[in-house]
mmCIF file of the N, C-alpha and C atoms, coordinates in Angstrom:
data_MODEL
# 
_entry.id   MODEL 
# 
loop_
_atom_site.group_PDB 
_atom_site.id 
_atom_site.type_symbol 
_atom_site.label_atom_id 
_atom_site.label_alt_id 
_atom_site.label_comp_id 
_atom_site.label_asym_id 
_atom_site.label_entity_id 
_atom_site.label_seq_id 
_atom_site.pdbx_PDB_ins_code 
_atom_site.Cartn_x 
_atom_site.Cartn_y 
_atom_site.Cartn_z 
_atom_site.occupancy 
_atom_site.B_iso_or_equiv 
_atom_site.pdbx_formal_charge 
_atom_site.auth_seq_id 
_atom_site.auth_comp_id 
_atom_site.auth_asym_id 
_atom_site.auth_atom_id 
_atom_site.pdbx_PDB_model_num 
ATOM 1   N N  . MET A 1 1  ? 0.975   -1.099 -0.106 1.00 0.00 ? 1  MET A N  1 
ATOM 2   C CA . MET A 1 1  ? -0.052  0.057  0.045  1.00 0.00 ? 1  MET A CA 1 
ATOM 3   C C  . MET A 1 1  ? 0.997   1.217  -0.074 1.00 0.00 ? 1  MET A C  1 
ATOM 4   N N  . CYS A 1 2  ? 1.445   1.680  1.252  1.00 0.00 ? 2  CYS A N  1 
ATOM 5   C CA . CYS A 1 2  ? 1.942   2.700  1.228  1.00 0.00 ? 2  CYS A CA 1 
ATOM 6   C C  . CYS A 1 2  ? 3.612   2.613  1.636  1.00 0.00 ? 2  CYS A C  1 
ATOM 7   N N  . SER A 1 3  ? 4.124   2.105  0.429  1.00 0.00 ? 3  SER A N  1 
ATOM 8   C CA . SER A 1 3  ? 5.543   1.806  0.685  1.00 0.00 ? 3  SER A CA 1 
ATOM 9   C C  . SER A 1 3  ? 6.564   2.863  0.887  1.00 0.00 ? 3  SER A C  1 
ATOM 10  N N  . ASN A 1 4  ? 6.387   4.024  0.165  1.00 0.00 ? 4  ASN A N  1 
ATOM 11  C CA . ASN A 1 4  ? 7.155   5.323  0.486  1.00 0.00 ? 4  ASN A CA 1 
ATOM 12  C C  . ASN A 1 4  ? 6.529   6.220  1.199  1.00 0.00 ? 4  ASN A C  1 
ATOM 13  N N  . VAL A 1 5  ? 6.374   5.917  2.708  1.00 0.00 ? 5  VAL A N  1 
ATOM 14  C CA . VAL A 1 5  ? 5.451   7.099  3.456  1.00 0.00 ? 5  VAL A CA 1 
ATOM 15  C C  . VAL A 1 5  ? 6.098   8.609  3.376  1.00 0.00 ? 5  VAL A C  1 
ATOM 16  N N  . THR A 1 6  ? 7.578   8.603  3.148  1.00 0.00 ? 6  THR A N  1 
ATOM 17  C CA . THR A 1 6  ? 8.136   10.100 3.099  1.00 0.00 ? 6  THR A CA 1 
ATOM 18  C C  . THR A 1 6  ? 7.698   10.655 1.808  1.00 0.00 ? 6  THR A C  1 
ATOM 19  N N  . ALA A 1 7  ? 7.319   10.029 0.653  1.00 0.00 ? 7  ALA A N  1 
ATOM 20  C CA . ALA A 1 7  ? 6.788   10.637 -0.459 1.00 0.00 ? 7  ALA A CA 1 
ATOM 21  C C  . ALA A 1 7  ? 5.472   11.247 -0.313 1.00 0.00 ? 7  ALA A C  1 
ATOM 22  N N  . TYR A 1 8  ? 4.762   10.515 0.386  1.00 0.00 ? 8  TYR A N  1 
ATOM 23  C CA . TYR A 1 8  ? 3.168   10.863 0.658  1.00 0.00 ? 8  TYR A CA 1 
ATOM 24  C C  . TYR A 1 8  ? 3.355   12.049 1.619  1.00 0.00 ? 8  TYR A C  1 
ATOM 25  N N  . HIS A 1 9  ? 4.358   11.951 2.495  1.00 0.00 ? 9  HIS A N  1 
ATOM 26  C CA . HIS A 1 9  ? 4.428   13.230 3.753  1.00 0.00 ? 9  HIS A CA 1 
ATOM 27  C C  . HIS A 1 9  ? 4.872   14.447 2.847  1.00 0.00 ? 9  HIS A C  1 
ATOM 28  N N  . ASN A 1 10 ? 5.587   14.431 1.858  1.00 0.00 ? 10 ASN A N  1 
ATOM 29  C CA . ASN A 1 10 ? 6.201   15.569 0.893  1.00 0.00 ? 10 ASN A CA 1 
ATOM 30  C C  . ASN A 1 10 ? 5.125   16.069 0.021  1.00 0.00 ? 10 ASN A C  1 
ATOM 31  N N  . ASP A 1 11 ? 4.307   15.243 -0.387 1.00 0.00 ? 11 ASP A N  1 
ATOM 32  C CA . ASP A 1 11 ? 3.345   15.495 -1.529 1.00 0.00 ? 11 ASP A CA 1 
ATOM 33  C C  . ASP A 1 11 ? 2.189   16.377 -0.834 1.00 0.00 ? 11 ASP A C  1 
ATOM 34  N N  . LYS A 1 12 ? 2.246   17.609 -1.373 1.00 0.00 ? 12 LYS A N  1 
ATOM 35  C CA . LYS A 1 12 ? 1.538   18.805 -0.574 1.00 0.00 ? 12 LYS A CA 1 
ATOM 36  C C  . LYS A 1 12 ? -0.122  18.595 -1.240 1.00 0.00 ? 12 LYS A C  1 
ATOM 37  N N  . ASP A 1 13 ? 0.033   18.262 -2.639 1.00 0.00 ? 13 ASP A N  1 
ATOM 38  C CA . ASP A 1 13 ? -1.387  17.892 -3.144 1.00 0.00 ? 13 ASP A CA 1 
ATOM 39  C C  . ASP A 1 13 ? -2.093  16.767 -2.249 1.00 0.00 ? 13 ASP A C  1 
ATOM 40  N N  . VAL A 1 14 ? -1.411  15.821 -1.993 1.00 0.00 ? 14 VAL A N  1 
ATOM 41  C CA . VAL A 1 14 ? -2.129  14.572 -1.070 1.00 0.00 ? 14 VAL A CA 1 
ATOM 42  C C  . VAL A 1 14 ? -2.386  15.116 0.392  1.00 0.00 ? 14 VAL A C  1 
ATOM 43  N N  . GLN A 1 15 ? -1.546  15.906 0.952  1.00 0.00 ? 15 GLN A N  1 
ATOM 44  C CA . GLN A 1 15 ? -1.763  16.574 2.101  1.00 0.00 ? 15 GLN A CA 1 
ATOM 45  C C  . GLN A 1 15 ? -2.952  17.457 2.022  1.00 0.00 ? 15 GLN A C  1 
ATOM 46  N N  . ALA A 1 16 ? -3.185  18.431 0.973  1.00 0.00 ? 16 ALA A N  1 
ATOM 47  C CA . ALA A 1 16 ? -4.192  19.347 1.099  1.00 0.00 ? 16 ALA A CA 1 
ATOM 48  C C  . ALA A 1 16 ? -5.719  18.566 0.612  1.00 0.00 ? 16 ALA A C  1 
ATOM 49  N N  . ASP A 1 17 ? -5.477  17.540 -0.143 1.00 0.00 ? 17 ASP A N  1 
ATOM 50  C CA . ASP A 1 17 ? -6.718  16.610 -0.462 1.00 0.00 ? 17 ASP A CA 1 
ATOM 51  C C  . ASP A 1 17 ? -7.206  16.055 1.018  1.00 0.00 ? 17 ASP A C  1 
ATOM 52  N N  . ALA A 1 18 ? -6.236  15.475 1.893  1.00 0.00 ? 18 ALA A N  1 
ATOM 53  C CA . ALA A 1 18 ? -6.572  14.914 2.869  1.00 0.00 ? 18 ALA A CA 1 
ATOM 54  C C  . ALA A 1 18 ? -7.245  15.837 3.974  1.00 0.00 ? 18 ALA A C  1 
ATOM 55  N N  . ASN A 1 19 ? -6.519  17.151 4.103  1.00 0.00 ? 19 ASN A N  1 
ATOM 56  C CA . ASN A 1 19 ? -7.143  17.914 4.866  1.00 0.00 ? 19 ASN A CA 1 
ATOM 57  C C  . ASN A 1 19 ? -8.297  18.346 4.584  1.00 0.00 ? 19 ASN A C  1 
ATOM 58  N N  . TYR A 1 20 ? -8.926  18.692 3.163  1.00 0.00 ? 20 TYR A N  1 
ATOM 59  C CA . TYR A 1 20 ? -9.882  19.055 2.607  1.00 0.00 ? 20 TYR A CA 1 
ATOM 60  C C  . TYR A 1 20 ? -11.218 17.783 3.023  1.00 0.00 ? 20 TYR A C  1 
ATOM 61  N N  . PHE A 1 21 ? -10.870 16.546 2.894  1.00 0.00 ? 21 PHE A N  1 
ATOM 62  C CA . PHE A 1 21 ? -11.694 15.442 3.372  1.00 0.00 ? 21 PHE A CA 1 
ATOM 63  C C  . PHE A 1 21 ? -11.970 15.318 4.872  1.00 0.00 ? 21 PHE A C  1 
ATOM 64  N N  . TYR A 1 22 ? -10.974 15.519 5.387  1.00 0.00 ? 22 TYR A N  1 
ATOM 65  C CA . TYR A 1 22 ? -11.032 15.745 6.814  1.00 0.00 ? 22 TYR A CA 1 
ATOM 66  C C  . TYR A 1 22 ? -12.082 16.793 7.342  1.00 0.00 ? 22 TYR A C  1 
ATOM 67  N N  . PHE A 1 23 ? -11.997 17.971 6.697  1.00 0.00 ? 23 PHE A N  1 
ATOM 68  C CA . PHE A 1 23 ? -12.668 19.001 7.058  1.00 0.00 ? 23 PHE A CA 1 
ATOM 69  C C  . PHE A 1 23 ? -14.343 18.846 6.665  1.00 0.00 ? 23 PHE A C  1 
ATOM 70  N N  . LEU A 1 24 ? -14.590 18.035 5.396  1.00 0.00 ? 24 LEU A N  1 
ATOM 71  C CA . LEU A 1 24 ? -15.696 17.852 4.811  1.00 0.00 ? 24 LEU A CA 1 
ATOM 72  C C  . LEU A 1 24 ? -16.504 16.794 5.749  1.00 0.00 ? 24 LEU A C  1 
ATOM 73  N N  . SER A 1 25 ? -15.862 15.899 6.005  1.00 0.00 ? 25 SER A N  1 
ATOM 74  C CA . SER A 1 25 ? -16.418 14.754 6.956  1.00 0.00 ? 25 SER A CA 1 
ATOM 75  C C  . SER A 1 25 ? -16.664 15.160 8.192  1.00 0.00 ? 25 SER A C  1 
ATOM 76  N N  . SER A 1 26 ? -16.051 16.174 8.724  1.00 0.00 ? 26 SER A N  1 
ATOM 77  C CA . SER A 1 26 ? -16.346 16.869 10.050 1.00 0.00 ? 26 SER A CA 1 
ATOM 78  C C  . SER A 1 26 ? -17.451 17.463 10.040 1.00 0.00 ? 26 SER A C  1 
ATOM 79  N N  . LEU A 1 27 ? -17.701 18.286 8.775  1.00 0.00 ? 27 LEU A N  1 
ATOM 80  C CA . LEU A 1 27 ? -19.042 19.101 8.565  1.00 0.00 ? 27 LEU A CA 1 
ATOM 81  C C  . LEU A 1 27 ? -20.069 18.359 8.571  1.00 0.00 ? 27 LEU A C  1 
ATOM 82  N N  . VAL A 1 28 ? -19.849 17.028 8.024  1.00 0.00 ? 28 VAL A N  1 
ATOM 83  C CA . VAL A 1 28 ? -21.133 16.230 7.520  1.00 0.00 ? 28 VAL A CA 1 
ATOM 84  C C  . VAL A 1 28 ? -21.343 15.505 8.912  1.00 0.00 ? 28 VAL A C  1 
ATOM 85  N N  . LEU A 1 29 ? -20.695 15.276 9.743  1.00 0.00 ? 29 LEU A N  1 
ATOM 86  C CA . LEU A 1 29 ? -20.906 14.757 11.177 1.00 0.00 ? 29 LEU A CA 1 
ATOM 87  C C  . LEU A 1 29 ? -21.316 15.801 12.313 1.00 0.00 ? 29 LEU A C  1 
ATOM 88  N N  . ILE A 1 30 ? -21.125 17.052 11.961 1.00 0.00 ? 30 ILE A N  1 
ATOM 89  C CA . ILE A 1 30 ? -21.383 18.028 12.986 1.00 0.00 ? 30 ILE A CA 1 
ATOM 90  C C  . ILE A 1 30 ? -22.722 18.834 12.729 1.00 0.00 ? 30 ILE A C  1 
ATOM 91  N N  . ILE A 1 31 ? -22.957 18.992 11.411 1.00 0.00 ? 31 ILE A N  1 
ATOM 92  C CA . ILE A 1 31 ? -24.191 19.697 10.945 1.00 0.00 ? 31 ILE A CA 1 
ATOM 93  C C  . ILE A 1 31 ? -25.458 19.051 11.447 1.00 0.00 ? 31 ILE A C  1 
ATOM 94  N N  . PRO A 1 32 ? -25.758 17.855 11.231 1.00 0.00 ? 32 PRO A N  1 
ATOM 95  C CA . PRO A 1 32 ? -26.971 16.986 11.658 1.00 0.00 ? 32 PRO A CA 1 
ATOM 96  C C  . PRO A 1 32 ? -27.027 17.300 13.286 1.00 0.00 ? 32 PRO A C  1 
ATOM 97  N N  . SER A 1 33 ? -26.065 17.067 13.815 1.00 0.00 ? 33 SER A N  1 
ATOM 98  C CA . SER A 1 33 ? -26.153 17.029 15.223 1.00 0.00 ? 33 SER A CA 1 
ATOM 99  C C  . SER A 1 33 ? -26.745 18.568 15.798 1.00 0.00 ? 33 SER A C  1 
ATOM 100 N N  . LEU A 1 34 ? -26.170 19.462 15.142 1.00 0.00 ? 34 LEU A N  1 
ATOM 101 C CA . LEU A 1 34 ? -26.519 21.090 15.375 1.00 0.00 ? 34 LEU A CA 1 
ATOM 102 C C  . LEU A 1 34 ? -28.100 21.040 15.140 1.00 0.00 ? 34 LEU A C  1 
ATOM 103 N N  . PHE A 1 35 ? -28.585 20.724 14.232 1.00 0.00 ? 35 PHE A N  1 
ATOM 104 C CA . PHE A 1 35 ? -30.079 20.507 13.841 1.00 0.00 ? 35 PHE A CA 1 
ATOM 105 C C  . PHE A 1 35 ? -30.761 19.686 14.856 1.00 0.00 ? 35 PHE A C  1 
ATOM 106 N N  . SER A 1 36 ? -30.365 18.639 15.341 1.00 0.00 ? 36 SER A N  1 
ATOM 107 C CA . SER A 1 36 ? -31.060 17.856 16.037 1.00 0.00 ? 36 SER A CA 1 
ATOM 108 C C  . SER A 1 36 ? -31.158 18.405 17.699 1.00 0.00 ? 36 SER A C  1 
ATOM 109 N N  . THR A 1 37 ? -29.776 19.012 17.836 1.00 0.00 ? 37 THR A N  1 
ATOM 110 C CA . THR A 1 37 ? -29.817 19.822 19.131 1.00 0.00 ? 37 THR A CA 1 
ATOM 111 C C  . THR A 1 37 ? -30.864 20.698 19.194 1.00 0.00 ? 37 THR A C  1 
ATOM 112 N N  . LEU A 1 38 ? -30.905 21.668 18.104 1.00 0.00 ? 38 LEU A N  1 
ATOM 113 C CA . LEU A 1 38 ? -31.951 22.770 18.059 1.00 0.00 ? 38 LEU A CA 1 
ATOM 114 C C  . LEU A 1 38 ? -33.497 22.229 18.129 1.00 0.00 ? 38 LEU A C  1 
ATOM 115 N N  . ALA A 1 39 ? -33.458 21.200 17.470 1.00 0.00 ? 39 ALA A N  1 
ATOM 116 C CA . ALA A 1 39 ? -34.914 20.636 17.566 1.00 0.00 ? 39 ALA A CA 1 
ATOM 117 C C  . ALA A 1 39 ? -35.345 19.880 18.884 1.00 0.00 ? 39 ALA A C  1 
ATOM 118 N N  . LEU A 1 40 ? -34.323 19.260 19.462 1.00 0.00 ? 40 LEU A N  1 
ATOM 119 C CA . LEU A 1 40 ? -34.681 18.623 20.825 1.00 0.00 ? 40 LEU A CA 1 
ATOM 120 C C  . LEU A 1 40 ? -34.672 19.764 21.938 1.00 0.00 ? 40 LEU A C  1 
ATOM 121 N N  . GLY A 1 41 ? -33.731 20.533 21.781 1.00 0.00 ? 41 GLY A N  1 
ATOM 122 C CA . GLY A 1 41 ? -33.631 21.781 22.835 1.00 0.00 ? 41 GLY A CA 1 
ATOM 123 C C  . GLY A 1 41 ? -34.776 22.737 22.708 1.00 0.00 ? 41 GLY A C  1 
ATOM 124 N N  . ALA A 1 42 ? -35.494 22.878 21.627 1.00 0.00 ? 42 ALA A N  1 
ATOM 125 C CA . ALA A 1 42 ? -36.559 23.903 21.544 1.00 0.00 ? 42 ALA A CA 1 
ATOM 126 C C  . ALA A 1 42 ? -37.656 23.476 22.418 1.00 0.00 ? 42 ALA A C  1 
ATOM 127 N N  . GLY A 1 43 ? -37.928 22.226 22.627 1.00 0.00 ? 43 GLY A N  1 
ATOM 128 C CA . GLY A 1 43 ? -39.202 21.882 23.436 1.00 0.00 ? 43 GLY A CA 1 
ATOM 129 C C  . GLY A 1 43 ? -38.971 22.178 24.955 1.00 0.00 ? 43 GLY A C  1 
ATOM 130 N N  . GLU A 1 44 ? -37.835 22.287 25.364 1.00 0.00 ? 44 GLU A N  1 
ATOM 131 C CA . GLU A 1 44 ? -37.347 22.544 26.838 1.00 0.00 ? 44 GLU A CA 1 
ATOM 132 C C  . GLU A 1 44 ? -37.635 24.026 27.332 1.00 0.00 ? 44 GLU A C  1 
ATOM 133 N N  . MET A 1 45 ? -37.802 24.710 26.510 1.00 0.00 ? 45 MET A N  1 
ATOM 134 C CA . MET A 1 45 ? -37.788 26.452 26.816 1.00 0.00 ? 45 MET A CA 1 
ATOM 135 C C  . MET A 1 45 ? -39.315 26.854 27.252 1.00 0.00 ? 45 MET A C  1 
# 
């Protein structure tokens, strides 16, 4: 799989894509929880 780890570490395009993918996956997980928090918390007021 990853025989040359240093090449991947020095490849800025791979690093940028990985950061972008990590950011998008974080948003996908966080946004639904915000909506559910607002919906469930609205009945408490």
